[in-house]
N, C-alpha and C positions, 0 to 999 in steps of 0.2 A: 434362560438362554442357552442356545446351543455353542459350546465351544469348540474350537478346533485348533490344536496346535500343529504346524507342520514346518517341514523342509525338504531340500533336495540334497540327498548324499550324493557324493561322489560316484560310489558304487553300491550294489544293493547289499554286500557284506558289512557295510558301515552303518552304524547305528548312533543318533543323535542323544547326546547327554543331556544337552541343555534343555531340551523340551520335557523331557522326563524329571528335571530339577523341577521345572515351572508347574508341571501337573502335579508333581509329590508336595510342593510347598503351597499349593493353592487346593488343597485336598477338599477345602467344603464345596467346591463345584465339581461337577461333573464334566471333565475334559477330555476329549477324544484325540488320539494323537495318529496323524497320518504322514508317512515318510514315503518320499518317491526317491528318482535318482535324475541326475541332469540330463541322462540319455532318455529318460522316457518322455514321449511325444506331450507337448506341453498342453494340448488340446483334451488329452487323455487324462493329465492331472487337473486340469480345471473343471473337467466333467464329474470327475470323482468328487472332489471337494464340493462341486455345487449339490452333488446329489444328497449331501447331509445337511442342507440348506443352515449352514451355522449364521449365528447372529454374530459371534465375535470369531474373528481368524488372524491367528498368528503366524509368522514366519520366522525361524532362525535364520540368518544371512552371513555368508562369508564370502571370502574372494571367488572360491570355486563354483557359487552358486547363485551369486547377486545378479547377475544379469538375464539367468533364466528366471530367478525367482519373480524378477520385475515384469517379465513377461506374463508370468501367469497372475500376477496380482492387475496387470493391466486388462486382461480379458475377464478375469473374474470379477473387476467393478463395473465394466459393461453390463454383466447379466444380473449381478447383485448389487444394486447401487447402495442398498441400506445396511450391508454388512459393516461391523465395523472391524477394519483391517488395521493391525499392528505388526510394526517389525521391530526386531533387535539382532544383537550378536555384535561381533567385534568389526563386521564391515559396515554396518551404518551407526556406531557410537562416537565415530569421528567425523569431521566435516558435516556435523549436522545439520547447518542451514543448507548446505549443498543438497542433502537427500531430501530436506522436506519440501524444498523448491522443484527439483527434478520431478519428485511423485506428487507434487501438489495436486489435490483432487482424487488420486488414488489410494492413499493411505491415510489413516487416521492420526495413529501416534507412533512417535519410536522410543523404546524402551531401552534408556542409554546405560552401559555398562552392564554391571552386574544385576541380571533381572530378576530373580525370584521374588522378592518383596515389592518391586515395582510392579509387575505383573499382577500380584496379589492385590495391591492397592487398585490399580486399574480396574481389576474386575468389581471390586469393591464400590469404585465410582459408578460403572456402568450398571450396577444391580442398585443405584440410589443410595448406599451406605455412608460414602464420602464425597465431599465436593472434590473438584478437579484439583483446586490449588492444595489439597492434602494428599496427593499423590507424587511422590517422590522418585525423581530419576526418569521422567519421561520429558519428550519434546514434541511440538505440534505446532501448527500454523493457526494464528488468530487475527483474523483480519488482515491476512496477507503479512503479518508479522511472525517472526519466528519466536516461540516461547518455549523457554529451557526451565526445568525444575530441577535443580543439583539433587543428587543424592547426598542422604545426611550422614549415614554412618555403613561401615562394611558390615555385611552379615556375619555372625557367629555360626561359623561352619559347623560347630560341634553341635549345634540344635538344627541343621537342616535334616529332614525326614529322607529316608531311601528313597532313590529313584529306580531301584532295580525289583522291585516286588510286584511289578503290576500281571497280573495273570496272562494278559496276552501277549507279552514278551516272552514268557517261559519255554513257550513250544519253538523258539527261534533261537534260542540261546547256542545251540551246537552249529548252527549254519551261517553267524554272524559274527562280526568282531564284538566285544564287550569293552566298552570304555570307563576306566574308572579314574576318579582325580582324588587323591590323598591330601592333596595342598594346593593352594592357588597363590599366583604371585610368583617373581621371580626375584633373586638378591643382584641381578647383573644389569646392565644397562645397555646393552647391544642395541644400537642405533637403528638398525633394519627390522629389527622385533618388537611387536605390539608389546609382549611381557616386560619390555623394559619401562614402560609408562606406570605400570602399577607398583607401587612403593611396597617393599616388605613380603614376607612369605606367611602365611596362615594355614593351618593345618585343621584337618577333620579329626574326629576322634578316633584313635587307632585302634581301640579294642572294637569299637563300633563297625571300623572298615574291614578290620579282619573277619568279623561277622558277616557281613556284606559278601566278603570274596568266598567265604565257606558256602554260604547260600548260591552263590552263581556257578560255583563248581558242582556242588550237589544237584542241581537243576542243570546239567549239561554244558554249561559255557567251557568252551576248548581254547579261544584267544582271548585273553584278558589284558587289554592294552592302558598302563597308566599314563595319563597325559600331563602329569606334574612337569612342571618347566624344566626342573632339575632335581629330578629324585633323589641325588645323592648328596644334597646340599647339606643336609645333616648326618653325619656320619653313623651316629649310634642309632638314629631313625633308619636308615636304610638297611645298616646290619641286622634291627630287631626285624623288619619287614621281609629281607631276604630269606633269614633264618625259619620265618613263619612259614612261608612259601615252600620253602625246601621240605619242612617237617610234614606240612598238612596238604600239599598239593597230591591231586587225583591223576593218575595215568592220563597221558594225553593231551593236558592242559599246559599252555604255553603262556609265560607273560613277558610283555613287552616296557622297556622302559626309556626313557630319555635321561642322559646322564650327561655329567659335565666330567669328563675323562681326566682332565689335568688335577683335579680336586681329589679322585679316587685314592683311596689309600690303599699301600701294596698287601696290608694285612686283611684287608676286607675282599681283594681280589683271590688272595691266598685261599680264604676261607671258600670261598665260592669254588675254586679251582678242586678243592678238598672235598666238598660236600653237595654241591649241586649236582643232580643229575644232568646227563646230557639232554639238551635241547628244550630244558624247562625256561632259562632265560634267553632275551634277545636283548642286545644293546641298542640303542640309536644314539649316535656321537655326532654332535655337530662341529667339525672342524672350521668349516666355511672358508679359512685363508692361511697359510704359513708364514705370511710377509707381516713382519712386526709392524712396519708403517701404518699398514691396510687396518690393522687390530686395533692400534692405537687410536687410528680415526673414528673409528666406530665404538670406541669405548670399550672393547672387548678385551679382557684379561686374559691371555691363555698362555701357559708355558708348554710350547710344544714338545720338549724333553719329557716331560712327565705325562702329557698325553700319550705319547709314543710308547711310554714304558707300560703305561695303564694298558691300551691296545696289543702290544705283544705281550703281556702276559696273560690277558685274556684268550688270545689267539692260541698260544703254545699250551696254555691248560686245556683246550679241544671241547669244553664245555658249551660255551655261548657262542652264537653268531652274533656279527656286529655290522652295524649299518653305519657307513660313515657319509657324512654329508660335506659337499663344498658348495661354495656361491661364487659364481663369475659376476663379475662386475662390481665389486665392491672398490670402494674409495682407491686411488693411487695403485689399483693393482692391473697392470697392463698384460698383454699378451703373454710375454715372457714370465713375466711373474706369474701368472697363472698356470701356466706350463710348468715349472719349478713346483707350484702347491700342489699340482695333480701329482708329480711325481714323487712328492715327499709323502705324500698319503698312500698312493698305490703300494708304493715299497712296503707297506705293512700289510698288504695283501688282505685287507677285509673282505669278508663273504659278501658283501653290497658296497659298492661305492656310489653315491648318488650325486649327479651331478646337475645343481641346479643353477638359475639366473636370478638374479637381484630383481625382487619385486618391491616397486616403492607403494608400501602400505600407508594408507591413511592414517593421520596421528603418529607416524614415527618421525624421529630426528632426521634421518636420511632425506626423507620427501620435503619434510620443512627447509631444508638447505641443501636441495636438489641442485639450486643453481651455481653453488659454489665449486660443483664439480661437473658442471656442463651435463648434467643427467637429462636425458631424452628419452622419454618413456610412454608406454601405450596410457591413452585417455580412460579406458575402460579396464575392470579387471579381467586378468590379474596384475595389471600396472607393470607390467615387466619392461626392464629396461631395454631399449634399442641400441644406444650409445653414451659415453661420456667422453672426457676430456682424455682418458686414457685407452678406452678402447673404440675403435670405430665399428660401425655396421659389419664392415667385412670380417672383422675379428670375432664378433658375436655368431655371424654365420658359421665361421671355421669352427667354433667351439661348439656350435649346435651338432656338427657332423659328428665329432667326439662323443658326444653325449647319446648319440642315435646308436653307435656300434657297441659303447661301452655296456649299455642296458642290454643288447641282444648276446653278447659274446663275453661279458664277464659276469655281469648280475644274475645272468640266467643259469649260470654253470653247465653249459652244454659241452664245452670243450676245455678244461681246466688244462690239462695237461700242453695241450696246443699252445694256449694264450701264455701261459707261463714260459713256454719257451721262447715264443716270438718275441715277447715284451723284456727277457732277460738275456736272450742271446743273439736276435737276428738283428732288432731295430735298435736305434742308438737309447732310446728310452720309451718306457711305457707310453707317455703321451705321443710321441712320433707316430707308433705303431696305428693307437686309436684316431690318430688324426689324418693321417695318410690313407687308413682303409675307409674313414669316416667319408672324407672328401672323394675317394675311389667311389664309393657305394651312392654318394650322391650324382656325381656326373654320371653314372650309369643309368640313373633313373630308378634305382632299386626302391628309395625312399617313397616311392608315389604307388609302388605295389605289393602286395601281399607276399608272403612266403610260408613255406612248410620248413620242417625241420631240416630237410636234405637240400633246401636252396640255402640255408646258411653256409652250410659245409662247401658246396660248390661255388658258392660267391668268394667265400675267403681264399677257397682254390685258384680261383680265376684272378683275384687281387694279387697273391702271391707270385703267380706266373708272370705276371707283369713287373710288379714292385722288387721281388726279390727270388728271382729264378733259381740261385743256386741253392735256396734253403727250401726247395718245393720237395725235394724226393723224403728228406726226414722229416719234414713236417707233416707230409701226406701221411706217413707212417704212424704220427702221433694223432693226426685226425681220425685216422681209421680207428685206432685205439679206443679214442674219446667218443666215438659214435658206437662202437660195439656196446663200450662199458655204460652209456647212457640207454641203451634199448632194454625195455622191459621184458620183451619176448624177442625171439629170434626173428629179425627182420626179414621181409620178403625180398627186398630189393636194396641193394646198397645204392649210396651217392656217387660212388667212384665207377668209372667205365670198366668192363672186365674183358680180356680177350676171348674170343668165341671158342680157341681150344684150351680147356683146362683140364688135361689129363694129368698134369702133377697132382691136381687135388684128390682124383681119386687114388692115384698111387700113395700118397700121403696119409691119405684116410687110412688105406690098407696097411701102412706100417703103424699109425697111431693106434690101430687095433690088435696087430701083433705085437710091437713093443710101444706100449703106452709111456716107458720110463723115456723116451727121446722129449716128450714135452714137460718132464720133470716130475718128481716124487708126487706132489700135490696132485697132480692131472692123474697118474698111475693109480692112486688110491681110489679115484671115481671107479673104476672098474668097470667102463662103460663098455657094451658089445657094440657091432657095427652098428646095427639098427638105430641104437640111444644116441650114436655117434652124428649120426646125420640127422638125425630129428631134433637134436637138441644143441647143435654147436653150429658154428660158422668158423670155416678157417680162410684166412686171407693172406697174402704176402707183404711183410713189413718192409724193412729197411735191408737193403743189401741181402744176407742170409736168415733175416730174422723172419719168424712167422708169427702171425697171430690166431690164438684159436680162442674163440668166445664160446663158454659153456652156459645155456640158459636152463636151468634145471627146472620141471615141473613147479616146485617150490623153492622161494629163495631167491639168492642175490645172483645176479651173472658173475661168473669168474672169468679172468682174462688169463691165459696161458700165454707167455713170450718167449719163444725158445729159437735156438738155432740148429739148423740142420743142413748138412750138406752133402749130397751122396752122388755117385755117379746113375745111382738106381732110378733118379730122377730126371726126367727128359728136360725139364724147365728149373732154373733156379733164379 
């Protein structure tokens, strides 16, 4: 039989670990992997799958791809009615009767939960080697009735074969994210997360995983992301793996982890600060809320002071970028409480702050008990909430305005000095800046049109002229500096308007050629002649008597010189 396993990833750079484990576990059967993205035209996906004429077709399903996957299945079933279609993954492992009835006549089986052994047994059945009753962990309809075969035992992870050594994957390792898991399960019970349903944590063989990581690096993998729900739940294990990666990493490799910050020991962080190369590690930390009542309601144990200690130590070490997550819409967190949560976390100045909205995932405690907090949410994936007893839909819209500009103006790091100044000196709180600007952005209709880099500066400048006109002169100076600093080459055209008569530039360039010390000793040491000055630098007025001189060398990093110069020789100051 021709067997194909497929999935629709969120982006091309992503890879699906699940279907690779299924293929490696069922090594006695020739299995072809086919990955697409949710942005691909669905008819193209169906055409490509159909061209292989599969007898058995499996799909890995998640909240980000389930609706598109269903459309693919519906089309494929019409043109290939005899193909056995199997679906599995976290999105369809819960509310199984709902999925079987919704997809009646379109799919044949659902693999429920951990799928390696289930899928292999199902292949054995479809090849006539097992009866259907001998297949564990599947669900199907029989004469209109739901039949579910429970799984009997958890897989021994130390015996799972490698999913990383398929020849067809090797040419793509350097271009895509490689996902690795060294454990399954989570010790915590957060009621908004599917991981809370699985009891206990199981580990893969440590030495075998180290060998897999060596293999991946030697074959070009550049971004390796560990999908362990809490990588540092065991201090000794985390320290051993960190030490291994520090000592054996190859240049250019980046490792990403999901960690629980409030259980991270200071000595572990100090070890990383002392020994990890800059940029080798990236931490993803779920804060979600700093409201103690909210955390208690979702059974989330969190010591915010210890979390803050960890984030601060890591940030001060300067070695590891941090991505912190918030969730809007958790129980009993109203608009003002979420504002406090946002400000609490933004104060730590993480490299990235992700503002997400609660999704009522199937199988989670929050979804089961949604009525107790008057949750109203989307019927279809991603099941995002629309309102609850504490947050109105108007509140949700306002917070979405914050999310939009936060992504563009903080997470993308296009104007760090500017945003730091505005959030600390101009607006009452960071949240107030992002909220006011986000609402202004939406009212201008900018959310519905595209933008270039220059547009982001122009739009912020437009907002400040309305909201904080007194802050415009100095903020404009910082915006110019940020803009020039983040250009890889000398910009052809700046975002700010310039007067027609710019004789002052010619005169100041002459002074910089004859007396380079006026811009400081560092600039003087460059020993640029007049031709090099005009070719590789940008000279702009800053604030009051400040000038900005951006030097773009043929090779290397741009240098910004900020200096004061007030002389009667210049007609314009």
